[in-house]
N, C-alpha and C positions, 0 to 999 in steps of 0.2 A: 241780293245782288252787290250789296256795298262791301261785303266780305273779301272780294277778289282783291281790291287795291291794299287792304289791310293785310291779306295773306301774302301778297307779293312783297309788300314792303318788310315784313317779319321775316321772309325767306331772305331777302337781301342782307337784313341786319344779322341774322344767323351765319350766313355765308361769309359776310366780311368779318366776323368776330372769330370764325373757325380759321382764318388765315392769319390772326394776330399771333405773333411770338414775342417772348422778351427774353433777353439775353442779360448774363451777368458774368463777371470775371474778376478773379483773385487780382491783385496788384502785380503787374508783370505778365499777366495772362498765362500763369500756370495751369489754371483750372478755368474753362469756359463752360457755362450751362446755358442751354436754351430749351424755353418750355413753351409750350401753349398756353391759353387762357385759363384750362382746366388744371394745369400744375404737372402735366405729363411731360417728361423730359424728351425733347425731340432731337437734342444734340448734345453730346458731352464731349469735350476736347481735354485731354491731359498731357501736359509735356512730360519728357523724362525727369525733370526736376521735380515735378508733382508726384510722380511714380516713385521717387526717392525717399520720400518723408514717411513718417511713421503713419501706420494706416488709421488710426484714429483721428490725427489731424488732418489728413487728406478727407477722410469722410466728413469732418467738421466743415471744411472749406467747401466741399461740394454740396453739403445740405445748406450753406448759408449763401452760396450762388443760387441754389435752387429757389430758396426762398425769395431773394431779390428778383431773380428773373420772373417767377410767377407774379410777384407784385406789381412788375412793370408791365406784364402782359394784361393783368387785370385793369391797371390804369388805362392801358391803350385801349381796351375793349370798352371800358366805360366812356372814354372820349369819342370813339366810333359810334357807339350807342347814342349819346346825346346829339352828336352832329347828326346823325341820321333821323332822329326824333325830333330834331328843332328845339331841344331844350339845353340848359346849362349842365355842363359836366361837373360832377362833384369836384371839390377842391383836391388836388393831387398833393400828395405827400412824396416828398423826396426819398428816394430808396437807395440807399447806400450800397457800393459794392462790398463784397467780403474781403478780408485782408488776413493774411497769416504770415508766419514768419519762418524760415528754415535756418538752421544752426549751421554755419559753414565751418571749415576748418579753422582750428585757432581759436573758437567760440565766438566767431562774428556772427551777427544775425543779420539776414538779409531778408527783406519783404519778398514774398513769392505771389 
């Protein structure tokens, strides 16, 4: 009979973690990626400037943002889990946003 409170608590934890999202963007917001805690991309926004760069550079920026967003979602899920279990959360590592550059006319390089 004591399994019901544990089962209910576990369900609350799973439901809370399922709602977690992590977001990352390149400098200037040309690429924005949102993921769930499992790394599934739930939102992807690309500006016209992002679409104008070489495909491999765009893919790299999306990939970097994806990894950063996933790391942020995982950190938040760990925090929620620890809070709901009444334990200390693991120390968080600072997750940096992705940066990339776009070469403008005249050879000028802009952060995108």
